Every structure is written in structure tokens, then in C-alpha cells.
N, C-alpha and C positions, 0 to 999 in steps of 0.2 A: 503557511501552515500545512503540515503533512497529514492532518486528519488523525493523528495518533495521540495517545496519552502522554508519552514521554515529553514532547515539547511544552505541554501545558501542565506538567506535574505540579509546578508551584501554585497554580490556580486551584488545584484540588483542595488545598487547605481551606480556602474560603468557600468553595463550592460544595465540598463533600464532608470533610472531616470535622471542621468546627461546628457546622449545623448538626451533624450526627451526635457530637458530644453534648449538645444542648437538649437532646431528646430526654424525656423523663425516664426512659428505660435504660439510659446509658450509665454503666457503672463507672466508678472513679478510676479503675485500672484499664479502661478501654484502650487508651493509647499504648499502655505497656504491652497488652496482648497483640495489638496491631503491629507494634514495632517488632515483637517476637516473630510475627509472621512475615514481616518485611525483610528481616535480616538476610535471608538467603538471596535476596535480589540486590543487596548492597555490596559494592566492591570498592575497597576491602571491607568486609564486615567486622563487627566488634568481636573481641575475644570472648570466650565463654564466661570468663570472670566479669568482664565489663557488662556483658549482656545481662547477667544475673543481677548485677547492681541496678541496672536501668529498669528492668521489668519488675523489680521488687519495690520500686518507688514510683507511684503514679505521676508525681510532678516531673521527675526526671524522664519518665516514659513519654510524657506529652512533649517535653522539650526536645528529646532525641528524635522523635518521630517528625516533628515540625522542621528540624534542621536538615533533614535528608534532602539533598539536591539531585536534580535529574541527571547530572553528569557522574553521579556515583552509582546509578542504577544499572543493572546488568543489560537491559535492553527492553524493547517494547513488549516482546512476547512474555518475558519473565514478569514484567509489570502487570500485564493483563492477568496472568495467572495469580499474582498476588491479590489483585482486585476481586477476582472470583473467590479466592480463599477467604478474603475479608468478610464476605457475606456469611460464611460459616462462623467466623469469629463473632460477628454481630448477633447471629442466631443463638450461639452458645451463651453469650453474655446477657442478652436482653430479650431473647425469644422472638416470636413472630413480629412483634411491634417494632423492635429495633431493626430487625433484618429487613422489614418492609420499608422502613424509613431510609435505610441505606439504599435499597433498590430504587426508590423514588428519586433520591438525590443524584445517584449516578445516571439515571435516565435523563434527568433535567440537564446534567452536565454534558452528556453526549449531544443533546439537542443544541445547547448554547454554543458549543465549540465545533459543531458539525463534524464529529469524529466518525471514524470509519467502521463503527460497530453498531449492531442491533442487539439490544438487551432483551433476553428472554428469561422467563421464570423457570425454575426458582432463581437462578442467577448465572446466566451464560452470556458472555460477550462474543457474539458471532460477527465475522467480517461481512460487510455489505457488498453488493455488486460494485457500487461506486468506489468503495474502499479497495477492493481487489484490483480494479482498473488503475486506480491511483498507485497502488503498490507495483503494478506491472510497469508503469511509466517510470517510477522512481528507480526500480531495479535496472531498467534499460539504461537510464542515465548513468547509474553507477558503473555498469558494464562498459559504457562508451568512454568513460574516463580512463579506462585501462589501455585504450588503443587510440592514438592520435587521429588516425584515418577515420575510424568509426565516430569519434567525437566530433570531427569536423562535419561529417554527414548528418549527425544528430543536430548540430547547430543549424545547418542549412535547412533541415526539415522544420525545426521550430521557428526559424525566421520566416519561412514560407507560410507557415500556419498563422503567425502573427500578422503578416502582411495582408491577410484576408480581412482584417478589421477595417482597413482603409480602402481596400479594393477587393471586392468579392466577385470580380468578373470571372468569366469562364476561363480566360487565359491564366489568371492567378490560381484558380482551383486546379487546373491541369498541372501547373508547376508544383503545387503542394503535394499532389499525389505522386508525381515523378520523383520528388525528393524522398518521399517515404519508401518508394520501391528501391531507390539507390541505397538507402540505409539498410533495408532488409537484405539486399544482395551482399553488402559488406559483412553483415552479421553471419549470413549463411556461408560465405567463403571461409570463415574462421572455424566452421564445424569440422571435426575429424573426418577424413575421407573425401572431402569435397575438393574437386579440382576445377569446377566450372565457375563462371562469373556472371551468369544470367540466372534470374530467379527461377525460370522454368526448369532449367537443367539442374540447378542446385536442389530443387525439390525432389528430383529423381535420385540424388546422391546422398542426401541426409537420411539417416536411419531412425528418425524419431517419430514417424507417423504410426498412430494406432490402427489406422484403416486407410485403404487406398482412396476412399471417397474424400477424406479430409485433404489428402495430398492433391487430389484432382481439383478440389475447391480453390486451393491457393493458386494452382496452375491456371485455372479459369480466370481468376482475378488478374493474374499476370497477363494473360492473353488479352483481356479487356484493355489494360494499360498500353499494350502494344498496338491494338487495333483501333482504339479511339483516337481520332486525329489530334495530334499535338501533345500527347502525354509522354510517351516514350519515343515515338517516331511520327512520321507523316500519317501513319495509320491507314485505315480503310474508310474513307468518308461515308460511303454508302451504307455502312453498318451502324452508323450513329443515328439513333432514333430522335434525338433532340439535343439542344445545347446543354452542356453539363452545368449543374447548379450547385448551390451550397449544400442542399440535402444530399447530393451525391458525394460531396467531400466528406460530410459527416459519416455517411454509411460506409464508404470505401475505406477511409482511414481507420475507422473503428474495426472493421472486418480485418484489415491487414494487421492492425495492432494485435488483434486477438490471436493471430497465428504466429506471433513473434516467439513464444516459448519453444516452438518446434524448430525455429531457424537460428536461435541464439542459445547455443548449448551452455553458455556461462550463466544464464539466468537461473536463479533458484526459485522454483515455483512454490516451494513451501514458505519461503520468506514473503513472496508476493501475496500469498493467501493469509498467513498468520502474523506477518511482521518479523522484524529482525530479532 
């Protein structure tokens, strides 16, 4: 599950649309009007003549709306925009009562399928923090598929992360962090103007930083991986305050992941935030 509407579009019929149509304030032409609003999202969409026939007949409107499949929809972002417009359709056709019923149904649907949105009134689907992070990981995987070397390092990192389930020892945690740094270095090497192959020097060569302090934060994390014994090198044992633990893995990997958009120029941050 990607936490998005598109993969669960077929479930919206039972979870949202059919219950909405049963509301006492729902008019007979509800689905005709919803279908009219949905057509810009459908590829290919109906001809103007065919659309006029469908929206002119409530029975055909309901059937046409229900037949729409997820693989004919333009994308997640376009679908979300339709869902937001549908609130206006409900309000126009049935007033506050129908619009509020629609709000409640969508809110319950979000909760049931753990989707990546927070619903706010009057009706706005806003990405959540967990949704943005999931979008970052998904975009990173998509980018890795375009380069065999980066893809292999992505697999190494994911396998190291999974290995912690069976063995969360300090040694395994160090390997996991090491694999992530290897991945970031490969991503950074692909940035325009970068000639170095170590993360610290790559940070000095990429031109994506909004402020020097952010660059220094990444370089400091890199210095930690070089200094802590057994992550990148033998390290400096006297600088380690304690044995590395699973909470360090969570903190460091999340921090490093958060800096990925600065080091992977192919990532589309707008898609990460809003969806494809």
C-alpha cells in the first residue's frame, strides 16, 4: 500500500460514493454531476457528445461513474483535486448536510486505509508528515531504478535495514548506516558539477544548499560515520560515548534520508509532497 487514493480507488465506491448516494439530501443526478467533474481526470475522456448523454441520464451517470477504473485516471494529484472539487458538487446539490456527509465519509476512508492525507474543513486533503516521508522513499526508489549502480546500493541498504529484524546488534546497525552513506554518495556523484566520491567533498560541490548550516549538518553526520568505530573506517574509538543502539539507527537514518533531496538532483520534491 502506498498510502494514496489511486491504489484503493475501487474501494471508494463502497466506502464513499454508495453511502453518499443513500443520504436523504442526495439528488437523483448526483453521479451525473460527479462524473462531469471526474472527466478531466479520465484518460482518454468521453467525447463532448457522449458526456452530454451520460450526464443527462441519472441511471447512465451512475453506471459510468462506477465503471471508472484506477488505470484510466490521470494520477494521484489529479484524483485528489477531483475529490476536493466533489465537496463543492455535494454542497451545490444538497447543501451543508450532503457536503458534511461527504466530509465524514472521506475522513473515515482515510482512517480505514491509512492514507497519506489529513482532511481539514471546509475540505482540503493535506499531505501528512508520514505521507511526505513515504513519498520521499518512493521517489528515491524510482530514481534508483534508472541507474543499475544506485539500484544495487539501494538494495544493499534495504537488505541491511531488514536484517536488523533478526539481529539488531551494534555491528548490524553500523552496517546499515554505512550502506545508507554509500547510497547517498552514489546519488551525490550524479549531481551536475560533482567530481568527488566522498560525501563530505560532495557536499562542498553540490549547489543545492539554501544555507551553509544545512550543508555543515550533513558534513557533521558524515564525520560521525567516519569517526565512530566500524561504520566507515576503524574510526576514533575514544570519541565514542557508548555502543551504538537501535535508537541511533532510527535517528541517523531518518536524518540522512531527510537530506536526500539536496544530494539526488533527480528527485522531484513537488511529487514527494503532493503525489504524482
